[in-house]
N, C-alpha and C positions, 0 to 999 in steps of 0.2 A: 504493500499499497504505499511505497517509497513515493513522494510527489516534488515535481517542482518547485520552485522558491518561486513563493506567490506573487506578482506586482507588490511594491506602495499603493497604488493606488484601483483597489479593484473592476474588475469588470464585471463581476457577479458577488450580489451577497446572500448568506444564508441569516434568515431570520426565527428564532428562536423562540417562540410566546407563546401567553397563555392562550388554549381554546374557549375561555372564559374570560367576564368583562373585570372580575376585581371588586373589592367593594371602593377604592379611589379612583373618581371619576379622573383623574390627570392621567393611570395609567391609561384611559384611551381616547386625552389628547396626545400624549408620549408617540403612539402606535402611530397616531396618524399626519404624526409630525418625522415619525423617523419611515414614513412611506415615500410620502411628499421629496424628502431628500432624496431617495433612493433613486423618485424621476427625476429631480430636478438634474443630480450629477450622471445622467444619465447609465445608470449600473443598474444590469439586472437582476432580480428579487428573485428570491429563491426558497421558498417554504414549505411548512408540513400541508397546501392544498386547502386546506378547509378556509369557509363562506361564515364560520363565525369567531364569536371571542377578539382578542384581540388581536389575533391573526389573519380575521377577518379584514379587521381597519386598516393595516398593515396594506393587503393586500390592496382594498379598494383605493385607498389612498395614490397605490401608486400606482392603477390605473388610469382615476381619475386625473392625475397629474402625467399621461401619455408613455408612463415605462412599462415597461417587458416583466410579467412575472410568470413563473416555472412554481410547479406544484406537486408535490409528490406526495401520493398519496395512499398506503395501503386500499385494498378492493372492498375491506369491511367495512371501512367505513363509509367511503362512497356510496356503500348500500344501503346504510347509514344517515344518505342524503347532508352529511355532514361539507361536502365537497364544495367548491367555489369553482359557480358553472361561469365564467369568463374568463379565463385562465389563457393567456399567448397556450400556454403545455399545461397539462397537467397529465401528469407522470403516473401511474398504477404499479404498484408492486404487492407481492405477495404480504411480506410481512412488513412487523416492525423493522427489523432490522435490515432489510433489500432499503426502507426508505430511508432510513438515514444512512444507510453507503450512498445513495444515490445521492442527496442535499450534501452528506460530504466531496464526491468527486465534482459537483457542478456548481461549485464556490469556491470564492479566493481568500475568503475570509465570511466571521461569524460573528453576529450581533444577538447580546443576550436581552429580552424587554421583561418584565412580569412572565412569572407562568408557577404552573403547576410541579407536581411529576412527573411529569412527560418533558417539563421543558429543563429541568433538573438532569433527567437521562438524556437527552441531547447533549445538553453543555456539558455535563462529565464522560462520557463517550468520546469526544472530540478533542476534551480536554487530559486524555488519559491516554489518547492517542499521542498527544502532542509531546507530554511528559517524556514515552515512551522512544521521543525521535522520530515518532512513523510522518511526520509533519512538522510545518511551518508554517501554517494559516492563523494569523490574529485570529484570538474570543479575544469580543471587546461585551461589558458585561454596564449597561444601562440601568445606575442605581434609583429609579426614578424613587421620588420620597423613603428612600433609607429602604428601601424593596430588599434590598442584598445585602448590605450591612452586616446580618450573621452569616451569611454565604462568607463574605471579609472576614470575621473573625474564623469562622471555624478554619478559613487554608491553613489563616495564618496561624493558626493554634498545631493544626498536623503538622506544619514548619515545623512550630518550636517542641512538639513534642519531639522530634524527629523520624516522620510515617514521609518525608516526603523533605526533598535539597530545598534550601533556599531558592535559586535558581527560578524553579519550579513557579513562583510567583510573579515571575516574568514574564509566564508563560499566557497570562489574562491581565486585561487592564478592565478599572471599575472607573469607567464615566458619570457625574450626574446633569450633563448638558448635553443633547443633540447633537451639536456644533461642536462639540470631543471627537466625534466619533471617530471620522476618516484623520484627524491626527491623529489618534491614539492607534489605527492601525496603519499608519503612515513608519508610527516611531518604533512597533514590537517589532522585537530581535526576529529576526528571520532565519535562524540556523537550528536544521533539527538534530540534534547531536545526540550521542543515546545516554541512558537517563544516568542519573548516578551509581552511587554505589547499590551493592546491596549487602547484607548484611548474614554473613556465612555462618553457618553451626557446627 
């Protein structure tokens, strides 16, 4: 799964976010703003293919702004009518594993908005691959309203307690404003070296 070093300015951006709106209306504003930003910059949006929750808002805003949008969705979710009907391309896969791989392969970088268990799963998969040296694609988390602060604290605790290398904290950037996303992507390290030491018994 080794991939080429991505460009500083992404041609395609994968967004992980919730299939619900959450309790903070500001999260919806951020989702719409991200969709508009992606379209304005001529970046292709790659996402989970849904027309619901924050993911639907991101896609609609990108489409309304004239952007190209690619959705990747498992067949069982499509059958539940959770898919978005107006995308430029809908990639239908059989499993969640295939969905994540397709999203990964079609994207130059990742942006994470507020979301639930599925969003965490998607984030940790690409972050795990990054720490293992399998790719060097930037990962940016938009900490809207402090939503992801507990996650940032957890990652620092994992490093502090010796279960990850300090350099692994450089593999993900936390930002609070949409205007910080592209500069953060451009500034992130692009080397995909091997992971750190292992503790032998």
